[in-house]
Structure formats: structure tokens, C-alpha cells
DSSP file (Angstrom, degrees, kcal/mol; ACC not computed):
  #  RESIDUE AA STRUCTURE BP1 BP2  ACC     N-H-->O    O-->H-N    N-H-->O    O-->H-N    TCO  KAPPA ALPHA  PHI   PSI    X-CA   Y-CA   Z-CA
    1    1 A M              0   0    0      0, 0.0     2,-0.2     0, 0.0    72,-0.1   0.000 360.0 360.0 360.0  93.8  145.4   88.5  129.0
    2    2 A K        -     0   0    0     72,-0.3     2,-0.3    27,-0.1    27,-0.1  -0.620 360.0-167.3 -95.6 160.5  145.9   92.2  129.1
    3    3 A H        -     0   0    0     25,-0.5     2,-0.1    -2,-0.2     5,-0.0  -0.946  12.8-126.8-145.5 164.2  145.1   94.5  126.2
    4    4 A D        -     0   0    0     -2,-0.3     3,-0.4     3,-0.1    -1,-0.0  -0.157  44.1 -83.2 -96.4-168.8  145.7   98.1  125.1
    5    5 A N  S    S+     0   0    0      1,-0.2     3,-0.1    -2,-0.1    -2,-0.0   0.196  93.6 104.4 -87.4  19.3  143.4  100.7  124.0
    6    6 A R  S    S-     0   0    0      1,-0.3     2,-0.2    42,-0.0    -1,-0.2   0.422  98.0 -44.8 -80.6   4.2  143.1   99.7  120.4
    7    7 A G  S    S-     0   0    0     -3,-0.4    -1,-0.3    42,-0.0     2,-0.2  -0.646  71.8 -70.3 148.2 159.6  139.6   98.3  121.0
    8    8 A E        -     0   0    0     -2,-0.2    41,-0.7    -3,-0.1     2,-0.4  -0.450  41.0-135.4 -72.8 144.6  137.7   96.1  123.3
    9    9 A L  E     -A   48   0A   0     17,-0.4    17,-2.6    -2,-0.2     2,-0.4  -0.832  20.1-172.4-101.6 143.8  138.4   92.4  123.6
   10   10 A W  E     -AB  47  25A   0     37,-2.4    37,-3.3    -2,-0.4     2,-0.5  -0.944  15.1-145.6-128.7 149.4  135.6   89.9  123.7
   11   11 A V  E     -AB  46  24A   0     13,-3.2    13,-2.5    -2,-0.4     2,-0.4  -0.979  19.6-171.3-112.8 127.4  135.7   86.1  124.4
   12   12 A K  E     -AB  45  23A   0     33,-2.6    33,-2.6    -2,-0.5     2,-0.5  -0.982   9.3-159.8-119.5 137.0  133.1   84.0  122.5
   13   13 A A  E     -AB  44  22A   0      9,-3.1     9,-1.5    -2,-0.4     2,-0.5  -0.953   8.9-174.2-114.9 116.0  132.5   80.4  123.0
   14   14 A V  E     -AB  43  21A   0     29,-2.5    29,-3.3    -2,-0.5     7,-0.2  -0.886  27.9-118.5-110.7 127.1  130.7   78.4  120.2
   15   15 A A  E     -A   42   0A   0      5,-2.3    27,-0.3    -2,-0.5     3,-0.2  -0.460   9.2-140.5 -67.2 134.3  129.7   74.8  120.7
   16   16 A V  S    S+     0   0    0     25,-2.4     2,-0.4     1,-0.2    -1,-0.1   0.876  95.0  29.4 -64.5 -36.3  131.3   72.3  118.5
   17   17 A R  S    S+     0   0    0     24,-0.5     3,-0.3    -3,-0.0     2,-0.2  -0.993 120.4   0.7-124.7 131.6  128.0   70.5  118.3
   18   18 A G  S    S-     0   0    0     -2,-0.4    -3,-0.0    -3,-0.2     0, 0.0  -0.682  93.7 -68.6  95.5-154.0  124.7   72.3  118.6
   19   19 A I  S    S+     0   0    0     -2,-0.2    -1,-0.1    -5,-0.1    -3,-0.0   0.285  80.8 125.4-124.5   7.4  123.9   75.8  119.1
   20   20 A D        +     0   0    0     -3,-0.3    -5,-2.3    -6,-0.1     2,-0.3  -0.246  29.9 118.7 -65.1 151.7  125.1   76.6  122.7
   21   21 A G  E     -B   14   0A   0     -7,-0.2     2,-0.3    15,-0.1    -7,-0.2  -0.982  31.9-163.0 172.4-173.2  127.5   79.3  123.3
   22   22 A G  E     -B   13   0A   0     -9,-1.5    -9,-3.1    -2,-0.3     2,-0.3  -0.964   6.9-147.7-176.6 167.3  128.1   82.6  125.0
   23   23 A E  E     -B   12   0A   0     -2,-0.3     2,-0.3   -11,-0.2   -11,-0.2  -0.987   8.0-173.5-148.9 165.2  130.4   85.7  125.1
   24   24 A A  E     -B   11   0A   0    -13,-2.5   -13,-3.2    -2,-0.3     2,-0.4  -0.991  28.5-112.4-154.8 145.9  131.8   88.2  127.5
   25   25 A R  E     -B   10   0A   0     -2,-0.3     2,-0.4   -15,-0.2   -15,-0.3  -0.654  36.5-118.1 -76.8 133.9  133.9   91.4  127.3
   26   26 A V        -     0   0    0    -17,-2.6   -17,-0.4    -2,-0.4     6,-0.2  -0.578  28.9-124.4 -70.3 125.2  137.4   91.1  128.7
   27   27 A S    >   -     0   0    0      4,-3.1     3,-2.6    -2,-0.4   -24,-0.1  -0.251  27.2-103.7 -68.2 161.0  138.0   93.4  131.6
   28   28 A G  T 3  S+     0   0    0      1,-0.3   -25,-0.5     2,-0.1    -1,-0.1   0.816 125.2  54.6 -57.2 -29.7  140.9   95.9  131.6
   29   29 A S  T 3  S-     0   0    0    -27,-0.1    -1,-0.3     2,-0.1   -27,-0.1   0.500 124.2-104.0 -86.2   1.5  142.8   93.5  133.9
   30   30 A G  S <  S+     0   0    0     -3,-2.6     2,-0.3     1,-0.3    -2,-0.1   0.568  76.9 126.5  98.4  11.3  142.3   90.6  131.4
   31   31 A Y        +     0   0    0     -6,-0.0    -4,-3.1     2,-0.0     2,-0.3  -0.732  27.1 170.5-108.8 153.8  139.6   88.5  133.0
   32   32 A F        -     0   0    0     -2,-0.3     2,-0.4    -6,-0.2    -6,-0.1  -0.977  15.7-154.5-148.5 163.0  136.3   87.4  131.6
   33   33 A L        -     0   0    0     -2,-0.3     2,-0.6    -8,-0.2    -8,-0.1  -0.959   6.3-173.5-144.5 125.4  133.6   85.0  132.7
   34   34 A I        -     0   0    0     -2,-0.4     3,-0.3   -10,-0.1     2,-0.2  -0.958  21.3-178.1-113.7 114.4  131.1   83.0  130.5
   35   35 A S        +     0   0    0     -2,-0.6   -12,-0.1     1,-0.2    -2,-0.0  -0.697  50.8  43.1-110.1 162.6  128.5   81.3  132.6
   36   36 A G  S    S+     0   0    0      1,-0.3     2,-0.3    -2,-0.2    -1,-0.2   0.656  70.4 150.3  83.5  18.1  125.6   79.0  131.9
   37   37 A L        -     0   0    0     -3,-0.3    -1,-0.3   -17,-0.1   -15,-0.0  -0.602  46.9-117.4 -84.6 146.8  127.4   76.9  129.2
   38   38 A E        -     0   0    0     -2,-0.3     2,-1.0     1,-0.1    22,-0.2  -0.279  39.3 -91.4 -64.7 164.9  126.4   73.2  128.8
   39   39 A Y  S    S+     0   0    0     20,-0.1     2,-0.3     2,-0.0    -1,-0.1  -0.764  88.4 103.6 -76.0  99.8  128.9   70.5  129.6
   40   40 A S  S    S-     0   0    0     -2,-1.0    20,-2.4    21,-0.0     2,-0.4  -0.892  76.4 -76.1-160.4-169.4  130.3   70.1  126.1
   41   41 A T  E     - C   0  59A   0     -2,-0.3   -25,-2.4    18,-0.2   -24,-0.5  -0.886  47.5-173.2-108.0 144.9  133.3   71.1  123.8
   42   42 A Y  E     -AC  15  58A   0     16,-3.2    16,-2.4    -2,-0.4     2,-0.7  -0.938  30.3-129.2-135.3 148.0  133.6   74.6  122.6
   43   43 A V  E     -AC  14  57A   0    -29,-3.3   -29,-2.5    -2,-0.3     2,-0.5  -0.918  32.8-156.7 -98.0 119.0  135.7   76.7  120.2
   44   44 A V  E     -AC  13  56A   0     12,-3.8    12,-2.7    -2,-0.7     2,-0.4  -0.909  10.9-168.7-105.1 129.0  136.8   79.7  122.3
   45   45 A M  E     -AC  12  55A   0    -33,-2.6   -33,-2.6    -2,-0.5     2,-0.7  -0.940  19.4-147.3-116.2 138.4  137.7   82.9  120.3
   46   46 A V  E     -AC  11  54A   0      8,-2.8     7,-3.3    -2,-0.4     8,-1.0  -0.919  28.7-166.3-106.1 117.4  139.3   86.0  121.4
   47   47 A M  E     -AC  10  52A   0    -37,-3.3   -37,-2.4    -2,-0.7     2,-0.5  -0.806  24.9-174.9-111.7 139.6  138.0   88.8  119.3
   48   48 A Q  E >  S-AC   9  51A   0      3,-2.7     3,-2.2    -2,-0.4     2,-0.2  -0.960  78.1 -49.2-124.3 112.5  139.0   92.4  118.8
   49   49 A G  T 3  S-     0   0    0    -41,-0.7   -39,-0.1    -2,-0.5   -42,-0.0  -0.442 122.9 -24.8  59.1-129.7  136.4   94.0  116.6
   50   50 A E  T 3  S+     0   0    0     -2,-0.2     2,-0.4    -3,-0.1    -1,-0.3   0.273 116.7 102.9 -97.0  17.8  136.0   91.5  113.7
   51   51 A S  E <   -C   48   0A   0     -3,-2.2    -3,-2.7     2,-0.0     2,-0.7  -0.837  66.5-138.6-102.2 134.5  139.4   90.0  114.0
   52   52 A V  E     +C   47   0A   0     -2,-0.4    -5,-0.2    -5,-0.2     3,-0.1  -0.836  22.2 178.0 -87.6 107.1  140.0   86.6  115.7
   53   53 A L  E     -     0   0A   0     -7,-3.3     2,-0.3    -2,-0.7    -1,-0.2   0.795  68.5  -1.4 -77.2 -31.2  143.3   87.2  117.8
   54   54 A H  E     -C   46   0A   0     -8,-1.0    -8,-2.8    20,-0.0     2,-0.3  -0.984  60.6-166.4-159.0 146.4  143.3   83.5  119.3
   55   55 A E  E     +C   45   0A   0     -2,-0.3     2,-0.3   -10,-0.2   -10,-0.2  -0.995  11.6 170.8-137.5 149.0  141.2   80.4  119.0
   56   56 A Q  E     -C   44   0A   0    -12,-2.7   -12,-3.8    -2,-0.3     2,-0.6  -0.992  30.9-125.2-156.3 144.2  141.2   77.3  121.1
   57   57 A V  E     +C   43   0A   0     -2,-0.3     2,-0.3   -14,-0.2   -14,-0.2  -0.840  38.7 170.0 -91.3 119.5  139.2   74.1  121.7
   58   58 A V  E     -C   42   0A   0    -16,-2.4   -16,-3.2    -2,-0.6     2,-0.4  -0.941  24.9-140.4-131.8 159.5  138.1   73.6  125.3
   59   59 A K  E     -C   41   0A   0     -2,-0.3     9,-0.3   -18,-0.2   -18,-0.2  -0.961  14.4-140.4-117.9 130.5  135.8   71.3  127.2
   60   60 A T        -     0   0    0    -20,-2.4     7,-0.0    -2,-0.4   -22,-0.0  -0.598  16.0-155.5 -89.3 153.1  133.6   72.3  130.1
   61   61 A Y        -     0   0    0     -2,-0.2     3,-0.1     7,-0.1     6,-0.1  -0.908  23.0-100.9-130.2 150.5  133.1   70.0  133.1
   62   62 A P    >   -     0   0    0      0, 0.0     3,-1.7     0, 0.0   -24,-0.0  -0.302  55.0 -84.6 -66.7 161.3  130.2   69.7  135.7
   63   63 A I  T 3  S+     0   0    0      1,-0.2     3,-0.1     4,-0.0     0, 0.0  -0.363 115.8  28.2 -59.7 139.4  130.8   71.4  139.1
   64   64 A G  T 3  S+     0   0    0      1,-0.3    -1,-0.2    -3,-0.1     2,-0.1   0.345 102.8  99.2  89.4  -6.8  132.8   69.1  141.4
   65   65 A S  S <  S-     0   0    0     -3,-1.7     2,-0.5     1,-0.1    -1,-0.3  -0.366  89.9 -64.5-104.1-172.8  134.6   67.2  138.8
   66   66 A S        +     0   0    0     -2,-0.1     2,-0.3    -3,-0.1    -1,-0.1  -0.568  67.6 163.1 -69.0 117.4  138.0   67.5  137.2
   67   67 A S        -     0   0    0     -2,-0.5     2,-0.3    -6,-0.1    -7,-0.1  -0.931  27.0-144.9-139.4 162.8  138.1   70.7  135.6
   68   68 A S        -     0   0    0     -2,-0.3     2,-0.4    -9,-0.3    -7,-0.1  -0.844  20.4-118.1-125.7 160.5  140.9   73.1  134.3
   69   69 A K        -     0   0    0     -2,-0.3     2,-0.7     2,-0.0    -2,-0.0  -0.823  27.6-128.1 -98.2 129.7  141.2   77.0  134.2
   70   70 A L        +     0   0    0     -2,-0.4     2,-0.5     2,-0.0   -12,-0.0  -0.772  29.6 179.3 -85.5 115.4  141.4   78.6  130.8
   71   71 A E        -     0   0    0     -2,-0.7     2,-0.5     2,-0.0    -2,-0.0  -0.977   6.8-175.8-124.3 131.9  144.3   80.9  130.4
   72   72 A I        -     0   0    0     -2,-0.5     2,-0.5     2,-0.0    -2,-0.0  -0.984   6.1-164.0-128.2 123.7  145.0   82.7  127.3
   73   73 A E        -     0   0    0     -2,-0.5     2,-0.4   -72,-0.1    -2,-0.0  -0.905   8.4-174.5-108.6 128.8  148.1   84.9  126.9
   74   74 A L        -     0   0    0     -2,-0.5     2,-0.4   -72,-0.1   -72,-0.3  -0.916  12.2-148.4-117.5 148.7  148.2   87.4  124.1
   75   75 A T        -     0   0    0     -2,-0.4     2,-0.2   -74,-0.1   -72,-0.0  -0.943  27.3-108.3-118.8 144.9  151.1   89.5  123.2
   76   76 A A        -     0   0    0     -2,-0.4     2,-0.3     1,-0.1   -73,-0.0  -0.435  31.7-126.5 -74.2 133.2  150.8   93.0  121.6
   77   77 A K              0   0    0     -2,-0.2    -1,-0.1     1,-0.1     0, 0.0  -0.636 360.0 360.0 -77.1 132.7  151.7   93.2  117.8
   78   78 A R              0   0    0     -2,-0.3    -1,-0.1     0, 0.0    -2,-0.0   0.434 360.0 360.0-106.8 360.0  154.3   95.9  117.1
């Protein structure tokens, strides 16, 4: 997930149930890390300013279990 200079990208995770969540700025190379999330289901949003560029529902898993890597590919709007 690479981005241009039109503004920083942030990834926000909001729990589907409860109040858990977190956020992280996306690096220039397109990586982010949100740590400390409870094992639950989240709505993950890629934000630029106040605009939502992408949203996806994901589930977190305990360490040592079957887990998946979240990859989000964004294309620049022309």
C-alpha cells in the first residue's frame, strides 16, 4: 500500500463489538502496525484526512493460532 504526497495515510481499527481499537500511520513504504488489539472482529479503515479510502472487516487471532496477514492495495485516483 504505497501512497503519494497528497497527505498521510492512517489505518484505524474499530471493534465491531465493544470499544477496543487502535490506529497507526502508514509508512512511506506502505507498512503499518497496530498492536495490542483484543482477539475480536474489527472494521479496518484506511484514512487520508477525513476521507475513508478503503474499509474491510478483519478478525484477530491469538499468537500461535491460524492467522492471516492483512494486505490492502490502493490505487491512485487520477
